[in-house]
Structures are given as C-alpha cells and as structure tokens.
N, C-alpha and C positions, 0 to 999 in steps of 0.2 A: 373357258380355257380348253384348247384342243386336246382330245384324248389320244394317248398313244397307240400305235398300231397294235392289234392283238397278236399274241404270240400263241402258236399251237403248243400245248403241253407236250413234253418230250415222251411221256408215257402213254400218249394216245395212239395206241396201235390197234391192229387186228380189227375186231368187231366195232370197238369204240371208234376208230378212225373211220370206218365205213359209215357209222351213224353220223359222224360230223359231215362226211362228204356227201351224204344222201344216197349212198349205195345199199341196195338191198340184195339178200340172197348171197352174201359173201361169208363164207365159213372160215374159221381159223386155219392157218396153215398147218399141214400134217407132214411129218418126215416122210421122205421118199419121193419118187418122181411124180409130178402131177398127172392125173388121168386126162383123158381126152375131154371128159365132160368139164372137168375143172379148168382146162386150157380154154375151152369155148366160152365158160362163164367168165374167165378173167378178160378175154378178148372183148366180151360184151360189156363187162364193167368199165374197161379202159375207154370204150367208144362213148359210154354214158357218163364218164366222170366229169365232175364240175371243174371249172377253171380254178386257178390259184385265187383269183379274187373273191370267188364265191366261197372257197374253203375258209379263207380269212374272215369272211363275213359271218360264216356259221360259228366259227371258234370264238369270235367277239360276242356273239349272241350268248354262247354257253358261258362264257366268263361273266358276262354281265348279270345272267341269271343267278350265278352262285354267289355273287358279291353281296355283302350285307347291306341292307338299306338303312336310311337314317332312322327309321322307325324302330329297327331292331338294335340300334347301337345303345350301349350302356347309358343310363341316365346319370347325371351329376349327383353326388351324394350331398345331402342337405347338412351343413355343418351344425354342430351342437350349439345351443345358445350359450352366449357369454355374458349375459346379464339383461337387465338388472335382476339381481337375485331377491328372493322374498325378504321382506323387511321383518327382522327378528323381534321387533317391539311388540308389546300386547296391543290387541285390536284397538282398544280405546285410544292409546297413544297414536296409532297410525291415523285413525279416523279423525282425530283432533287437527290433523294437518288439512284436512278438507272441510270438516264441519265447523272448524274454529274452536278455540278454547272456551270452557265454561267459567263463570264468574265463581271464584273461591271466596268464602267468607268465614271470618273467625267470630262472627257474632252468635253468641250462644243461644240466642232467641230465633234464630233463622231456621226455617224447615230444612235447609240444605246443609246445616252445620255438620262437619264431620268430627266425630270424637274418637279417638284411638290412643294407644300408648305413647304416640308422638305428638298428639294434639289434645291436651287436657283443658278442662273448663275451669273458670275461676272457682275456688273452694266455696265461696259464699254466693254463687249463682243459683237462683231459683226462678222458675218461670213466673211471670207476672200474674197468670191466671192458671188456676187448676180446677178441674171439676171432678166430682165423685163419679165413679162408674159402678153400676149395678148396686146402688145403695150404699156406696162408700168403701167397698171392698178394696179398691185402688183409686188413685187419682191420676188424671191425664191432662194435658193441654186440650182445650175445647175441640180443636181440629182432629186431634188423634182420637179423642173420645167418640166423636160423632162416627168417624170412619170405623172404629172398633165395633160400634153398635150395629151398623150396617153389616159388617163382616159376620158378627155373631148371628144376626137374624137370618142371613142367607145360609149359613152353616146349619142352623136349627130347622130350616125348611127341608133340609136333606138328611135330617136325622143326626147331625153332628153337633155336639155341645161342648165346645172347649171351655175350660174353667179358667178363672182369674186367679193369677198367682202373685204378680208384682207389676206396679207401674212406676209412678214417680218415686225416686229416692233422693234425699239430701246427701250431701257429701258425708255428713256425720253417720247417717244410717248405712251409707256404702262401706264406711270403715268397719262398722260392725259385721256386715255381710262378708266382706273380705277376710277379716280375722277369723270368722267362723270356718272358711275354707282352708285358711292356713293351718288351723288346728287339726283339720281332718286329713289334709293331703301334704302339708308342707308347702313352703313359699314358692318353689319353682312350679310345682304342679298346680298350685292355686292360681298362679299367674296365667295359666292357660284356660281357666274356666271362670274367673272373676276378676273384675277390674278393681284397681285400687282407687281410694277416694279421690274424686276430681277427674277420673278417667272413665267414668261410666256413662253410657248413653241414657240410662235411667234418670240421671240428673236433669236432662233436658226436658223430661215430661212427655217425650215422643216415643219412648220404648216401653213394650209390654211383654211379660212372660205369661205364656198360656199353658194350661195343663190338659190332661186327658181325663175325661169322665169315664171312658170305657176301659182304661188301663191306668189308673192313678199311680201304680208302682213305677211307671215310666216317666213321671213328672221330673223335669230337670236332669233327665238321663238320655243317653244316646238312643235307647229304644223308642223314645217318643216319635222319632221320624217314621217308625213302623206302625204307629197307631192310626186309627181312623181319622183322628184330630190332626195328626201331624201330617198325613198324606194330603188331607183337604186344604190345610193351610199352605202347604207347598204348591199345590195347584191353583189356589184362589187368592191368596193374600194380595198379590200385586193388583187384582181388580178393584181393590179398596185403598190403594195408595200406600200399602205396606210392602217391605222387603224382608225376607228371611235374611237377616243381617250376617250371621256367621255360618258358613257353609265349607264343605270339603274343597270346594273349588277355590275359595278366596282365603283360606286359612293362613297362607303365607303373607297375605297383605293385611289382614286383620289382627292376626296375632292370637286368635282364640280358636278353640276347638269348635267343631260343628255344633250349633244350638238351634235345632229346628223349632223350638218353642220361643224364641226370642224375635220379636217383630219390631221393625222400626219403621214409624210413619214418615214418609218423604213427600207424599203427594203424587198425583198422577203425572205431573209434568216431568219429575225426575225418574219415575218408573219408565216412561217413554224414552227418555235419554239413555237409561242403562241399556234398552233394548236396541235402540238406534245405533249406539256406539259399542254394542257387544261387550259392555263391561261387566265384569263378575263382582265388582264391589264398589262402594262409594269412593274409596282410595283410588281405584283404577279410573273411575269416571272423571274425577277431578285432577288426576295426576298428583296425588298426595302421598306422602311418605307413610309407612305403616310398619308392621311387622311385630315380632315378639318382644323386642326390647323396649323398656321404658326409656323416655327422654330424661 
C-alpha cells in the first residue's frame, strides 16, 4: 500500500528546521536588525539550501525513525483459562476412570473384604483356618500370621519389639469388648474406638493389635503413635502386606479414631493398589461407603 506524502511538523522551526534542511551554522533569530555577518550567512545558507523535494525526504525519514515498530507494539493479553476445572472427587475416584474399577467382594474369607459400619460380617462367620501366633497368645489366618512373623523379625533386628495384644475375635467375644468400652466411655464415644459385634475386622482373622514394649502405658492409646514401635510400624508395616487401617487421614471414611496399633493384612497387591491410586483407605480404594453411622 503506498505511503502518504510526508508532512513537515508545524513546530519544526529555527535550529530544528535547519537540521532537517541540512543547514549548518544557523543560529536562532534575535530581535533587532540583522548584522552584516548574519546577512552574509543567510545569503550563503540560501545558496546552499536544499530543494523542496529533498526537504520532504528528510522529514519523511525523521517521521519514520520516530514511528513505533512492530517489535515495540504491545503484545496481546493471554486470556485466563475457562476450563476444564480440577476434578473435586478423591484421587482414587478420579484414577478409577483411567485405571479401571477394582473388583469388590462381600466374601468374608477374601483378603480384600472391607468391613466397616456399613458393611458387617455374618455374626456366625469364622475363618476356616486359624493358627496360633507366638505360642497361642493370639490366633490369625495363616497368611496374616506368616506376614506378622516376618514383620516382627525385621523389627527385632532393629531393636524394636512390638507386643501382641489381640488377633482373631468371634462376634461373641467382640460383644464383650464393645460393652466394656460402653461402660467406660458411653455408647457414642465407644462407637469411635470399638466396633459392634459383626462389624469388627478382628472377626476376619486378618487384623492384629500390637503394643509397645518400650512404653506399655501407651497400649491402645493415641500416644502409641509416638512410641518406637508405633513409628516403626507406620514406616514399615506395608512392606509386609499390612496397612495401618485407621488414621487421621481416613477417619471420615472409616468412622474410627486413629489407631496406630491396629494392622490389617491385605497383601502386597492391595498395598500397591493403594499407592497407585493414591487412596487413603480401603473404602476409598474400592469406592465403598463408610463413615461413623451404623447401617
């Protein structure tokens, strides 16, 4: 597209005009009659003045030099994103969309069975096989007993000796335990620390309560998490297929206060799934209901 003819700025006078026209030695006008030297200089300047065409060319160059270039022009403002917004669902629920759902079972004998206040066991259920642990102090299913033996041996090698408190419990025995807590704390508080009969993981034969040999006063208490045994279990239980079932992170899903002493055997595969899907509980892993209210 042709450019328009350059226009001399109206205020370009005096020395500035001389600079545009290529005239040197011209001083600004002074009030009063010109001197002979200034008249001579003016005549000399007139003789050497450029033509109108050259003046326009100079003015055009001056205008072009002062014009903003494309590089100096303002850049466009990047608009704020409009979506998609972060998915508010728990990590495990989001990852299930890509990793696929896991198989949920109601079989009380399955390693992956989830027992909570919404998912009870049959009152008459008992594992087909139970084996004594440490001379019969407690009983567990064989796979859980073997894993616990390996865990305790590894802990002992580091000077940590968790004690055995409880393993398998029948529904009848669980009723006695629960009533003991009700007598001490009242029903509402007892429901936060003990399961009603038929709702306890201990009935599966896959759960174990451990104690502290270094600080036995912390057994079955919140301070267990601060003992040497509690800290070791929190760091290493998963290496042997156990999970600390009740934590501060998952209390809203499990319905129980944190219990650093309560381990549930699930096996290495489920431990891997919990990590892969960033799930804080078995309920979250399998997308199952839970919470503090009994069904």
